C-alpha positions, 0 to 999 in steps of 0.5 A, a space after each residue: 666215866 670221869 675220874 674221881 677227885 676228893 674235896 674235903 673228904 667228899 668224892 667227886 666224879 667217878 660215878 659218885 652222887 652228883 654234888 650240889 653247890 652254891 656260892 656266898 654273896 656276902 663280904 667274905 671278910 665278914 666271917 659272921 655273915 658269911 658263916 651264917 649264909 654257908 650254914 643256911 646253904 648247907 641246911 638247904 642241901 648244898 654239899 659244897 659252898 664257894 666263897 670269893 677270895 679277892 684280897 689278903 683279908 679274904 684269904 685270912 678269913 678262910 682260916 675261920 670259915 674253913 674251920 667252922 663251916 659244915 661243908 667243904 669250901 671252895 675259894 674263887 680266885 682270879 689273877 693273884 696266885 698268892 691268894 690261892 696259895 694262902 687260901 690253901 694254907 688256911 684250910 680251903 678244900 678246893 680252888 677255882 681258878 683260870 690258869 691263864 690269868 694267874 701269871 705264867 708257868 712258874 706261878 702255875 707250877 708254884 700253885 700246883 705244888 701247893 695244891 698237891 701238898 694240901 690235897 686240894 683239887 683245882 677247878 678250871 672255870 672257863 666261860 664265853 666271856 673269858 675265852 682267849 682272843 686267839 681262840 675266839 678269832 680261830 673259832 669265830 666266837 665263843 663256840 663250843 669248840 672254843 670253850 672246850 679248847 680253852 679249858 683243856 689248854 688251861 688243864 695242860 698248864 696244870 698237867 705240865 706242872 705235874 698236877 691232875 686233880 682237875 675239874 673243868 667247867 665251860 659255862 655260857 649264858 646261852 643254854 644250847 652253847 652250854 649243852 654243846 660245850 659239855 657234850 664235847 668236853 665229855 667226849 674229849 676228856 675224863 676230868 670231872 665236870 662242874 655243870 651250870 648255865 652261867 648268868 642265867 638270870 633271876 629266879 623264874 626264867 633263870 631257873 628254867 634256863 638252868 633246869 633245861 641246860 643242867 637237866 639235859 646234860 645230867 640226863 645224858 650222864 654228863 655232870 659230876 657237880 652242879 650249880 644253879 646260878 641265879 641273881 640275888 639270895 643264893 638259897 633258891 639255887 640250892 632248892 632249884 638244884 635239888 628239884 633238878 636232881 629229884 626230877 631225874 631221880 639222881 638224888 632224892 632228898 626231902 619231899 617231892 610233890 606230885 600234883 595233878 594240873 586240875 580240870 573240871 572234875 577237881 574237887 579240892 584246892 590242889 594248888 593251895 594244898 600243894 603249896 602248904 605241903 611244900 612249905 610245912 614239910 620243907 624241913 624233912 630230909 627223908 625222901 618222900 613222894 607226896 601226891 595231891 590229886 584233884 579227884 577220885 576218878 584218876 587220882 589214886 591211879 595217877 598218884 600210885 607212885 607216891 608214898 602218901 597222897 590224897 585225892 579229892 571227892 565231893 564230900 571229903 577225899 581218899 587218903 592213900 598210903 603205899 602198901 595200904 588200902 585207901 581210906 576215906 577222910 573228911 575235914 582238913 585234907 591238907 592237915 591230914 596229908 601232912 600229918 600222915 607224911 610226917 608219920 611216914 617220914 619218922 618211920 623211915 628216918 
């Protein structure tokens, strides 16, 4: 069990629900565009949102962003400890830094004192491209041991400054290396872990890499917050993160689609109806399992875990709702299923 830190009132670690986060890719200095993206990410299910703070104007913009954001914000800082201090003073809820590039123990202590005064946790972010040369030489490259030793070494700098509200991450674009590093870290410390596969790529292949890496660790009970790192629009990151959490039954939000892979017995356009269900019920936040099954032979049985579903027949289909007798339906089966799902969601809201 990891220790618990608090981020803007949200508990992280200690067995609390895994938090979902993403990162804006707007110009942080443009508060209007950045707030719009933060709000979109919040609507998509993000509990935390990270913003780049790379100059004084960004640090000043934090004041407006933090005041108007619907979720706690994390400031991503490199090299300049003064920007981290300014962001903390302006209302940021968490800092992401690499103590090794902040500039010596005195600056690390100054930053640690500021974070402690404002009740702000610090995430130490290490990846295979940022490990120290001495460690790379010692371990023969960015191995799991190298990444973990780098992260723990940075943590010791903060600990020496009397600061322990620390979160660790040890990411790589290599899925196996990522898994090995986090498993090793989980054995060696009790700091909360921010899990992700860095530079995973575009939606599609990048989503698969993230699902394997993050999913394997979460299935092991490792990981307190996750970020799916995909190139481009950050909104698919939030959707993918929730898909991973839903698949493992760690957090349930909105519609989880159950759909058969189809075969020669299929009587309805399963994929078409399934896409329609996902699109038209995307606004629901109430947990709901909705099934689209291709035939009445195996459909009702295979979809029995669903809250509501349809199974196709030669002349219509069967609608099944948990706790009720299945009933025959005809007409637009997709519309019937969607209407029934909304009705059920309203009852549960």
